[in-house]
C-alpha positions as CSV (number, residue, x, y, z in Angstrom):
1,X,-0.6,35.7,-12.8
2,X,-0.9,31.9,-12.2
3,X,-0.8,29.1,-14.7
4,X,-3.2,26.2,-14.9
5,X,-1.7,22.7,-15.4
6,X,-4.2,20.1,-16.5
7,X,-1.5,17.4,-16.4
8,X,1.0,16.4,-13.7
9,X,4.5,18.2,-13.9
10,X,7.6,16.2,-13.2
11,X,9.9,18.2,-11.0
12,X,12.6,15.5,-10.6
13,X,13.1,12.0,-11.9
14,X,15.8,9.4,-11.6
15,X,15.9,5.5,-11.7
16,X,15.4,5.6,-7.9
17,X,12.6,8.2,-7.5
18,X,10.2,10.7,-9.1
19,X,8.6,13.9,-7.7
20,X,5.5,15.2,-9.4
21,X,3.7,18.5,-8.8
22,X,0.0,18.9,-9.6
23,X,-3.0,21.0,-9.0
24,X,-5.5,18.8,-7.1
25,X,-8.5,20.7,-8.5
26,X,-7.5,19.7,-12.0
27,X,-5.6,16.4,-11.5
28,X,-6.5,13.5,-9.3
29,X,-3.8,11.9,-7.1
30,X,-4.5,8.6,-8.9
31,X,-3.4,10.2,-12.2
32,X,-0.1,11.2,-10.5
33,X,0.3,7.6,-9.4
34,X,-0.2,6.3,-12.9
35,X,2.5,8.7,-14.2
36,X,4.9,7.6,-11.4
37,X,4.3,4.0,-12.1
38,X,5.0,4.4,-15.8
39,X,8.3,6.1,-14.9
40,X,9.4,3.4,-12.5
41,X,8.4,0.6,-14.9
42,X,11.1,1.9,-17.3
43,X,13.5,0.5,-14.7
44,X,11.5,-2.7,-14.0
45,X,10.4,-1.3,-10.6
46,X,7.1,-0.2,-9.0
47,X,6.2,3.2,-7.6
48,X,5.7,3.6,-3.9
49,X,4.5,6.9,-2.4
50,X,7.0,8.3,0.1
51,X,5.8,11.8,0.6
52,X,2.9,14.1,-0.2
53,X,3.0,17.8,0.6
54,X,1.1,21.0,-0.1
55,X,2.8,24.0,-1.7
56,X,1.6,27.6,-1.9
57,X,-0.9,28.5,-4.6
58,X,-2.8,25.3,-4.3
59,X,-0.1,23.0,-5.7
60,X,0.7,19.6,-4.2
61,X,3.7,17.4,-4.7
62,X,3.9,13.6,-4.5
63,X,7.2,11.8,-4.2
64,X,7.6,8.2,-5.1
65,X,10.5,5.7,-4.7
66,X,11.0,3.2,-7.5
67,X,11.3,-0.2,-5.8
């Protein structure tokens, strides 16, 4: 059984970075970027994509540095 996620899911977050998992059929990459930017702004930083990878089951993960 698989679950549907209509919102990005934070897998890891720290003041230096954030990794967000999402289903690209339900969530646009731009929405993931908005969530990452909101996280980094808590530390007066901006989000910069450092990695984007595909997982099994249709999931993708984007990792951002907070700079």
